[in-house]
N, C-alpha and C positions, 0 to 999 in steps of 0.2 A: 504493500500500500504506500502511495506517495506520502511524504511528510507534510509539514505545515510551516509556512513562513509567517511569523508574528512581527508586525510592524509596531514597535513599542515607543510611545512618547516618554521622554525623560525630562527632568526639570530644566528650566532655562536659567537657573541661578541658584535658588534656594533648594537644597537637596531634599528638603521635606516635601516638596511638591511632586511627589510620585505616588501612584496608586498602589494599593495592596495587590491588585491583579497584576500590575506591571512587575512588581517585585517577585511574585510567585512565578510568573512566566520566565523571567530572567534566570531564576533558580533551576527550572526543570528542563530547559532546552539543551540540546547537545552543545551548541556554540552560540555566542553572541557576535553578530557581524556589526562592526563599528566604523563610523566615519573616521574616528581617531581613537585607537585603543588606549592611549595614555589618558585621554579625557574620561573615557568610560570607566577605566579602572578606579578612578577616584570615587565614582558613584558606587561601584561594586564593593569597594573596600568599606565604604560607609555603612553598607548593609550586610557585610559578611558574605557576599556572594562570590563563589569560586569558579563559576562557569568559564570555560576557555573562551578567548576572544579571537576574532579574525578581522583584519583590516580590509575595508572596502571604501574607497574614496574617489574623488573626481579623476585621479590619474591611475586608478586600478586597471590593469590590463584585462583583456578578454579572457585569458586563461583562468584568472581567479573567479570571474563571474560564472564561467562554464563549470568550474569545479564546485562552486556553491550550489548551483542548480542541480548538478549531478547528485550531490548529497541529499538534496530535498527529494529528488526523484527516487532515490534509494530508500527513502522512508524516514530520514532524520527531521527533527523539528529544530528550526533555527529562528533566532530573533534578530531583527535589525534595529539598531538605534543610531541616531545622529548625535552630534556633539551636544546638542541641546534642543529641547522642544519636540515637535512632531516630525518624524522622518518624512522625506519626500517634499518638504516645503523648503526650497532653496538649498537642497543638499543632494548627494548622489543616490539616495535611496530609491528613486524612481527607476533607475537602471535595473536594479536587482528585482524589484517588484514586477517590472515589465517582462523580464525573462522568466520569472517564476510563473506568471499568469500564462505566458505562451506555452510553457511546459505542462500546463494543467495542474499546477500546484495551488492548493488552497491558501489564500492570503488573508490573515486575520488582523484587523486593527485593534490595538490596545491603546485607547485614546488617553490624552492627558494634556500637559502644558503646551502652549503655543504662544510665542511672542506676539503674533498677529492678533489673536483673539484677546490676549491680555491687554494689549493697547486699546483695542476697539471697545473693550468692556468699560474702560474708564474715560473714554473720549467725550461722552455726552452728545455725540452726533447721532443722527438717524442712520442706523446701520442696516436697514432693511436691504439695501443694495450697497456693495462696496467692491473695490477692485484691488487685489494684491499684486504688486508688480516686482517683488523681490528686491535685489540690489541694483542700483543704477550702474550703468557701464562705467568703467574706470576712465576711459578716454574716448574712443570712437563711439558715437551715438549718444553721448551724455546729454548734449543740448537737446537732441530730439526727444530723449526720455523725459526731461523736465518740461519741455513744451507740451508733451502729451499729458503729463500730470496736471499742468496748469489749465489745459483746455478741457479736461474731463469734467463732466457734470456730476459725477458720482464721488463718493468718499474714496480716497485712494490711500493705500497703506504701502510703505516700502521700508526696507532696512538701510542703514547707513553706518559706516565705520567712523571711529574716532578721528581718523585722519581726513575725512571728507565731509563731515557734517556741516562745517561752516560754509564750505563751497556749495553744498546742496541747498542750505537755507538761503544763501545769497542769491542763488538762481531762482528760488521760489519768490523771494522778495522782488526780484526784477520782473518775473513773468506773471505772478499772481499776488500782488501786494495786499489785496483785500481778503484773500482766503484765510480762514482760521485754521490753525494747526494745533495738534496735541502731539508732543514729542516725549517719548519715554526713554530715559537713560538708565541703563543697568537695571531693568525691570526684575523684581524679586530679589535683587542682591542688596548688599549692605548700604550702598550709596544710591539706591533707587531715587530718581527724581522725575517728576512729570512737569513739563512746561506747557503753557497754554498762551494763545494769542496769535497775532499775525506773524509772518516770518521775521519781520523786523523786531517784534516784541520778543520772540524766542531767542533771536540772536543776542539781544541785550541781556537776557536772563542767563544764557550760556556763558557769555563773556564774564558775567559777574559770579559764576559758580565754577563750572568745569566742563571741558569738552572731552574728557576721558571716559571711555566706556563704549558699550554697544547701544545703538540707537534704533528706535522704531518711530517712524514719522507717519502720523495720520493727518491727511489733508482733508478738511471738511468740504462737503459738497458746495458747488458754486451757488450763490444766492440768486 
């Protein structure tokens, strides 16, 4: 009988934000497939889980993916986890899931934390419709990306790094100065901060506090 691939959500910062079901799953599978084994081992150590880990990331070769699917076809149960949050959302988990589905493997979601829904939940915007667009391009296509965000009539959510958050907000200030934003920095972590206002407002708040950390930007719908 074919095995099962469990897609397991893990905390985005606070290690207590993991479900009982997720912990039980990580304990009983044959191996845990990780975006970065070093990151995942910190979580496993916190809960005394000794399940073997296997690396699977953006640069993973075809041979590794083929081998993982072969293990599933042979009847093993595997779990896939990203570095943080729900796998398949701006991480390489989708590649493994796609191959597993093609091979007829049952894929089971173990839901939990997500930086996208965490930010949306405290935004105070009408989120009946929203668009998640991942990370902006680093170079080519960056202006096109922000122009599309500025012209969208819906709530838009994207991630940004500590090194580019000021540039991202500066672009939004130029292209959509009246749009209201909610920016989450280091969500669920010790220095969690939520900024609100226009892009200009948030830039001032960031300059008065800190630009270090991981950011989730929620752009309110155009009025």
